[in-house]
C-alpha positions in Angstrom: 193.9 90.1 -136.3 192.0 92.2 -133.7 190.0 95.7 -134.6 190.9 97.0 -131.1 193.7 99.2 -130.2 196.4 97.8 -127.7 195.9 99.9 -124.4 198.5 102.5 -123.8 200.2 101.7 -120.4 199.5 105.3 -119.3 195.7 104.6 -119.6 196.1 102.1 -116.5 197.8 104.6 -114.5 195.8 107.7 -115.4 192.5 105.9 -115.1 193.2 105.5 -111.3 193.7 109.4 -111.0 191.4 112.2 -110.0 188.9 112.4 -113.0 189.2 116.2 -113.4 187.7 115.7 -117.0 184.2 115.5 -115.0 184.0 118.8 -113.7 182.1 121.0 -116.3 184.1 123.9 -117.6 181.3 126.0 -117.8 181.0 125.9 -113.9 184.8 127.1 -113.8 184.1 129.8 -116.2 180.9 131.1 -114.3 182.6 130.7 -110.9 185.6 132.7 -112.2 183.5 135.7 -112.8 182.2 135.5 -109.0 185.8 135.1 -107.9 186.8 138.1 -110.2 184.0 140.4 -108.6 185.5 139.5 -105.3 189.1 139.8 -106.4 188.3 143.3 -107.5 186.4 144.3 -104.2 188.5 142.6 -101.6 191.8 141.6 -103.2 193.1 138.5 -104.8 193.2 135.4 -102.6 192.3 137.5 -99.6 190.6 134.2 -98.3 193.9 132.4 -98.2 195.7 135.1 -96.5 193.3 136.1 -93.6 191.1 133.0 -93.7 187.0 133.0 -93.9 184.2 132.1 -91.4 182.2 129.1 -92.8 179.0 130.7 -91.7 179.4 133.9 -93.9 180.2 132.0 -97.0 177.5 129.5 -96.3 175.0 132.3 -96.0 176.1 134.1 -98.9 175.8 131.0 -101.0 172.4 130.2 -99.8 171.3 133.8 -100.6 172.5 133.6 -104.1 171.0 130.1 -104.6 167.7 131.1 -103.0 167.5 134.2 -105.1 168.2 132.1 -108.2 165.7 129.4 -107.4 163.0 132.2 -106.7 163.4 133.3 -110.5 166.1 136.1 -110.1 169.0 135.0 -112.6 170.9 138.2 -112.2 172.4 139.6 -108.9 171.5 143.2 -108.9 174.5 144.4 -107.1 177.3 142.9 -109.4 175.1 142.3 -112.6 176.6 138.7 -112.6 174.5 135.7 -112.6 173.7 134.5 -108.9 175.1 131.0 -109.9 178.5 132.5 -110.4 178.4 133.9 -106.8 177.3 130.7 -105.4 180.1 128.8 -107.1 182.7 131.3 -106.1 181.5 131.0 -102.3 181.6 127.3 -102.4 184.9 127.3 -104.1 186.2 129.8 -101.4 185.0 127.3 -98.5 186.6 124.4 -100.2 189.9 126.4 -100.8 190.1 127.8 -97.3 189.3 124.4 -95.8 192.0 122.7 -97.9 194.4 125.5 -96.8 193.7 125.3 -93.2 192.2 128.8 -93.3 188.5 127.8 -92.6 187.2 129.2 -89.2 184.7 126.3 -88.7 181.8 128.2 -87.1 179.2 125.8 -88.2 176.4 124.8 -86.0 177.0 122.1 -83.4 176.1 118.9 -84.7 172.4 118.2 -84.4 169.8 115.7 -85.5 169.6 116.6 -89.2 170.4 113.3 -90.8 168.1 111.5 -88.6 165.4 113.7 -89.1 165.8 113.8 -93.0 166.0 109.9 -92.9 162.6 109.8 -90.5 160.7 112.2 -92.8 161.6 110.8 -96.2 159.1 107.9 -96.1 156.3 110.3 -95.7 157.3 111.4 -99.5 156.3 107.8 -101.1 153.3 107.8 -98.5 151.8 111.3 -99.8 152.6 110.6 -103.3 150.6 107.3 -103.1 147.7 109.2 -101.5 147.6 111.8 -104.4 148.4 109.5 -107.2 145.2 110.0 -108.8 145.3 113.8 -108.7 146.6 116.1 -111.7 147.3 119.4 -110.1 148.9 122.2 -112.2 152.3 122.9 -111.2 153.4 126.7 -111.5 157.0 127.1 -112.6 159.0 130.0 -114.4 159.0 127.9 -117.6 155.1 127.7 -117.5 154.8 131.5 -116.8 156.8 132.1 -120.0 154.2 130.6 -122.1 
């Protein structure tokens, strides 16, 4: 007699499908607030009806992420977390692209990937040069103490 349960045939089929359970529901909840703010200002699903410019939403997402990373948790205009707005911006870009409503005005491809690949070895080199040092790293968490 075995202590393991026989596998349900649905397990084999379901395990090969999109693993939606991996996306944190907390991100959905927060992004929904950002989308609600936009719905109340511009109308529900306006981005699907009229389309969006990639650069506008990239810029907005960047501004919200930058403000959050600089220590500002809440957007002063809406009173919502900056991360709610950043998630909403990314969701709109993804949705507009999937719906064929994205005006793709991104930069003409340049040498970004090659540059990053060429600069990355400097990280290990600089860490090795300074491995004997113990500087203080100032963070928001440290400032709160």
